[in-house]
A tleap script that builds the chain and sets N, CA, C and O, in Angstrom:
source leaprc.protein.ff14SB
mol = sequence {
  NSER ALA SER GLY THR PHE LEU PRO GLN VAL
  ALA ARG GLU THR ASN TRP THR LEU GLU GLU
  PHE LEU GLY HIE CYS ALA ARG ASP LYS ALA
  GLY ILE GLY TRP ASN GLY TRP LYS ASP ALA
  GLU LEU TYR THR TYR GLN ALA LEU ILE ILE
  GLU GLU LYS ASP PHE CHIE
}
set mol.1.N position { -21.329 9.037 -4.746 }
set mol.1.CA position { -20.080 8.775 -5.443 }
set mol.1.C position { -19.223 7.838 -4.598 }
set mol.1.O position { -19.024 8.078 -3.407 }
set mol.2.N position { -18.732 6.798 -5.199 }
set mol.2.CA position { -17.890 5.819 -4.509 }
set mol.2.C position { -16.456 5.964 -4.980 }
set mol.2.O position { -16.200 6.405 -6.100 }
set mol.3.N position { -15.530 5.593 -4.126 }
set mol.3.CA position { -14.127 5.603 -4.539 }
set mol.3.C position { -13.407 4.446 -3.865 }
set mol.3.O position { -13.838 3.951 -2.823 }
set mol.4.N position { -12.321 4.030 -4.462 }
set mol.4.CA position { -11.509 2.965 -3.904 }
set mol.4.C position { -10.136 2.997 -4.521 }
set mol.4.O position { -9.963 3.458 -5.649 }
set mol.5.N position { -9.164 2.510 -3.788 }
set mol.5.CA position { -7.804 2.491 -4.305 }
set mol.5.C position { -7.024 1.312 -3.721 }
set mol.5.O position { -7.289 0.862 -2.607 }
set mol.6.N position { -6.091 0.842 -4.474 }
set mol.6.CA position { -5.067 -0.078 -3.999 }
set mol.6.C position { -3.740 0.607 -4.276 }
set mol.6.O position { -3.597 1.283 -5.294 }
set mol.7.N position { -2.782 0.445 -3.400 }
set mol.7.CA position { -1.448 0.935 -3.712 }
set mol.7.C position { -0.937 0.194 -4.939 }
set mol.7.O position { -1.245 -0.985 -5.113 }
set mol.8.N position { -0.168 0.855 -5.789 }
set mol.8.CA position { 0.287 0.222 -7.032 }
set mol.8.C position { 0.993 -1.115 -6.835 }
set mol.8.O position { 0.888 -1.990 -7.695 }
set mol.9.N position { 1.704 -1.295 -5.732 }
set mol.9.CA position { 2.438 -2.543 -5.537 }
set mol.9.C position { 1.527 -3.729 -5.237 }
set mol.9.O position { 1.984 -4.870 -5.297 }
set mol.10.N position { 0.254 -3.496 -4.916 }
set mol.10.CA position { -0.673 -4.596 -4.624 }
set mol.10.C position { -0.805 -5.520 -5.829 }
set mol.10.O position { -0.828 -6.740 -5.662 }
set mol.11.N position { -0.891 -4.976 -7.022 }
set mol.11.CA position { -1.022 -5.802 -8.227 }
set mol.11.C position { 0.170 -6.738 -8.367 }
set mol.11.O position { 0.006 -7.909 -8.708 }
set mol.12.N position { 1.345 -6.234 -8.109 }
set mol.12.CA position { 2.559 -7.051 -8.223 }
set mol.12.C position { 2.593 -8.119 -7.128 }
set mol.12.O position { 2.953 -9.267 -7.391 }
set mol.13.N position { 2.223 -7.748 -5.916 }
set mol.13.CA position { 2.287 -8.677 -4.785 }
set mol.13.C position { 1.262 -9.802 -4.890 }
set mol.13.O position { 1.518 -10.908 -4.414 }
set mol.14.N position { 0.114 -9.546 -5.499 }
set mol.14.CA position { -0.955 -10.543 -5.581 }
set mol.14.C position { -0.907 -11.364 -6.860 }
set mol.14.O position { -1.550 -12.410 -6.949 }
set mol.15.N position { -0.151 -10.898 -7.852 }
set mol.15.CA position { -0.096 -11.539 -9.169 }
set mol.15.C position { -1.452 -11.569 -9.863 }
set mol.15.O position { -1.712 -12.455 -10.677 }
set mol.16.N position { -2.330 -10.595 -9.543 }
set mol.16.CA position { -3.612 -10.491 -10.228 }
set mol.16.C position { -3.400 -10.025 -11.659 }
set mol.16.O position { -2.447 -9.305 -11.954 }
set mol.17.N position { -4.294 -10.439 -12.541 }
set mol.17.CA position { -4.328 -9.865 -13.883 }
set mol.17.C position { -4.883 -8.449 -13.758 }
set mol.17.O position { -5.372 -8.066 -12.695 }
set mol.18.N position { -4.811 -7.677 -14.828 }
set mol.18.CA position { -5.362 -6.324 -14.806 }
set mol.18.C position { -6.851 -6.356 -14.470 }
set mol.18.O position { -7.322 -5.562 -13.656 }
set mol.19.N position { -7.593 -7.273 -15.094 }
set mol.19.CA position { -9.035 -7.349 -14.835 }
set mol.19.C position { -9.319 -7.763 -13.389 }
set mol.19.O position { -10.266 -7.263 -12.782 }
set mol.20.N position { -8.516 -8.667 -12.834 }
set mol.20.CA position { -8.689 -9.045 -11.428 }
set mol.20.C position { -8.403 -7.862 -10.505 }
set mol.20.O position { -9.129 -7.634 -9.538 }
set mol.21.N position { -7.353 -7.120 -10.804 }
set mol.21.CA position { -6.998 -5.939 -10.013 }
set mol.21.C position { -8.145 -4.936 -10.017 }
set mol.21.O position { -8.551 -4.444 -8.964 }
set mol.22.N position { -8.663 -4.636 -11.203 }
set mol.22.CA position { -9.760 -3.673 -11.315 }
set mol.22.C position { -11.028 -4.194 -10.648 }
set mol.22.O position { -11.745 -3.433 -9.998 }
set mol.23.N position { -11.307 -5.481 -10.804 }
set mol.23.CA position { -12.481 -6.079 -10.181 }
set mol.23.C position { -12.426 -6.026 -8.664 }
set mol.23.O position { -13.411 -5.676 -8.014 }
set mol.24.N position { -11.273 -6.373 -8.096 }
set mol.24.CA position { -11.123 -6.323 -6.640 }
set mol.24.C position { -11.237 -4.892 -6.125 }
set mol.24.O position { -11.867 -4.650 -5.096 }
set mol.25.N position { -10.637 -3.955 -6.827 }
set mol.25.CA position { -10.720 -2.558 -6.401 }
set mol.25.C position { -12.170 -2.070 -6.459 }
set mol.25.O position { -12.649 -1.421 -5.530 }
set mol.26.N position { -12.859 -2.384 -7.551 }
set mol.26.CA position { -14.255 -1.954 -7.703 }
set mol.26.C position { -15.143 -2.575 -6.631 }
set mol.26.O position { -15.919 -1.872 -5.983 }
set mol.27.N position { -15.036 -3.870 -6.445 }
set mol.27.CA position { -15.918 -4.571 -5.503 }
set mol.27.C position { -15.502 -4.359 -4.049 }
set mol.27.O position { -16.320 -3.987 -3.208 }
set mol.28.N position { -14.218 -4.600 -3.762 }
set mol.28.CA position { -13.771 -4.631 -2.372 }
set mol.28.C position { -13.480 -3.253 -1.791 }
set mol.28.O position { -13.634 -3.045 -0.587 }
set mol.29.N position { -13.068 -2.322 -2.620 }
set mol.29.CA position { -12.714 -0.991 -2.116 }
set mol.29.C position { -13.805 0.047 -2.379 }
set mol.29.O position { -14.164 0.806 -1.478 }
set mol.30.N position { -14.334 0.088 -3.604 }
set mol.30.CA position { -15.332 1.109 -3.947 }
set mol.30.C position { -16.759 0.646 -3.690 }
set mol.30.O position { -17.668 1.469 -3.575 }
set mol.31.N position { -16.964 -0.680 -3.597 }
set mol.31.CA position { -18.297 -1.204 -3.339 }
set mol.31.C position { -19.264 -1.051 -4.500 }
set mol.31.O position { -20.470 -0.910 -4.293 }
set mol.32.N position { -18.739 -1.079 -5.729 }
set mol.32.CA position { -19.594 -0.873 -6.912 }
set mol.32.C position { -19.737 -2.139 -7.747 }
set mol.32.O position { -20.140 -2.072 -8.908 }
set mol.33.N position { -19.413 -3.283 -7.173 }
set mol.33.CA position { -19.544 -4.549 -7.888 }
set mol.33.C position { -18.316 -4.864 -8.723 }
set mol.33.O position { -17.554 -3.974 -9.100 }
set mol.34.N position { -18.139 -6.152 -9.005 }
set mol.34.CA position { -16.942 -6.624 -9.700 }
set mol.34.C position { -16.705 -5.909 -11.028 }
set mol.34.O position { -15.570 -5.542 -11.332 }
set mol.35.N position { -17.748 -5.705 -11.818 }
set mol.35.CA position { -17.598 -5.064 -13.129 }
set mol.35.C position { -17.840 -3.561 -13.091 }
set mol.35.O position { -17.883 -2.915 -14.138 }
set mol.36.N position { -17.997 -2.999 -11.902 }
set mol.36.CA position { -18.264 -1.568 -11.772 }
set mol.36.C position { -17.188 -0.683 -12.370 }
set mol.36.O position { -17.468 0.448 -12.769 }
set mol.37.N position { -15.963 -1.180 -12.438 }
set mol.37.CA position { -14.860 -0.388 -12.990 }
set mol.37.C position { -15.075 -0.065 -14.464 }
set mol.37.O position { -14.519 0.907 -14.975 }
set mol.38.N position { -15.881 -0.878 -15.151 }
set mol.38.CA position { -16.093 -0.670 -16.587 }
set mol.38.C position { -16.836 0.625 -16.874 }
set mol.38.O position { -16.703 1.186 -17.962 }
set mol.39.N position { -17.615 1.107 -15.915 }
set mol.39.CA position { -18.359 2.357 -16.082 }
set mol.39.C position { -17.826 3.468 -15.188 }
set mol.39.O position { -18.448 4.525 -15.075 }
set mol.40.N position { -16.694 3.243 -14.560 }
set mol.40.CA position { -16.146 4.207 -13.602 }
set mol.40.C position { -15.122 5.122 -14.261 }
set mol.40.O position { -14.578 4.815 -15.322 }
set mol.41.N position { -14.880 6.231 -13.618 }
set mol.41.CA position { -13.807 7.135 -14.017 }
set mol.41.C position { -12.553 6.657 -13.290 }
set mol.41.O position { -12.518 6.635 -12.059 }
set mol.42.N position { -11.532 6.277 -14.042 }
set mol.42.CA position { -10.332 5.671 -13.457 }
set mol.42.C position { -9.163 6.642 -13.465 }
set mol.42.O position { -8.994 7.430 -14.395 }
set mol.43.N position { -8.369 6.571 -12.422 }
set mol.43.CA position { -7.158 7.373 -12.306 }
set mol.43.C position { -6.009 6.442 -11.942 }
set mol.43.O position { -6.212 5.449 -11.242 }
set mol.44.N position { -4.818 6.752 -12.408 }
set mol.44.CA position { -3.633 5.984 -12.033 }
set mol.44.C position { -2.649 6.902 -11.321 }
set mol.44.O position { -2.670 8.120 -11.501 }
set mol.45.N position { -1.798 6.305 -10.521 }
set mol.45.CA position { -0.769 7.070 -9.832 }
set mol.45.C position { 0.398 6.153 -9.510 }
set mol.45.O position { 0.296 4.930 -9.613 }
set mol.46.N position { 1.498 6.759 -9.122 }
set mol.46.CA position { 2.682 6.014 -8.719 }
set mol.46.C position { 2.914 6.251 -7.236 }
set mol.46.O position { 2.467 7.254 -6.680 }
set mol.47.N position { 3.612 5.327 -6.604 }
set mol.47.CA position { 3.932 5.468 -5.183 }
set mol.47.C position { 5.432 5.309 -4.985 }
set mol.47.O position { 6.072 4.485 -5.638 }
set mol.48.N position { 5.973 6.092 -4.093 }
set mol.48.CA position { 7.362 5.960 -3.681 }
set mol.48.C position { 7.353 5.151 -2.393 }
set mol.48.O position { 6.783 5.585 -1.392 }
set mol.49.N position { 7.972 3.992 -2.409 }
set mol.49.CA position { 7.959 3.100 -1.255 }
set mol.49.C position { 9.232 3.323 -0.450 }
set mol.49.O position { 10.339 3.130 -0.952 }
set mol.50.N position { 9.061 3.729 0.794 }
set mol.50.CA position { 10.187 3.962 1.691 }
set mol.50.C position { 10.091 2.939 2.811 }
set mol.50.O position { 9.068 2.843 3.488 }
set mol.51.N position { 11.148 2.186 3.000 }
set mol.51.CA position { 11.172 1.164 4.042 }
set mol.51.C position { 12.020 1.637 5.211 }
set mol.51.O position { 12.900 2.484 5.056 }
set mol.52.N position { 11.747 1.083 6.371 }
set mol.52.CA position { 12.471 1.480 7.575 }
set mol.52.C position { 13.980 1.329 7.403 }
set mol.52.O position { 14.746 2.149 7.909 }
set mol.53.N position { 14.409 0.293 6.698 }
set mol.53.CA position { 15.848 0.068 6.513 }
set mol.53.C position { 16.508 1.210 5.745 }
set mol.53.O position { 17.727 1.373 5.813 }
set mol.54.N position { 15.713 2.014 5.003 }
set mol.54.CA position { 16.252 3.144 4.256 }
set mol.54.C position { 16.752 4.256 5.183 }
set mol.54.O position { 17.472 5.154 4.744 }
set mol.55.N position { 16.373 4.197 6.458 }
set mol.55.CA position { 16.744 5.250 7.401 }
set mol.55.C position { 17.893 4.854 8.319 }
set mol.55.O position { 18.250 5.617 9.217 }
set mol.56.N position { 18.471 3.692 8.116 }
set mol.56.CA position { 19.589 3.240 8.967 }
set mol.56.C position { 20.906 3.431 8.274 }
set mol.56.O position { 21.952 3.108 8.837 }
savepdb mol mol.pdb
quit
């Protein structure tokens, strides 16, 4: 079983399309090939981003 993830803000920072985002995650993170996401079980999540300046 392979798994891979990108933090949600990666899509925004890279300006990838949805298919590019899924392809990069499948190939670069999970190692299941560019189109591997099409047969994968997908999960979504949200992230709370805390920056150092938030503590000053």
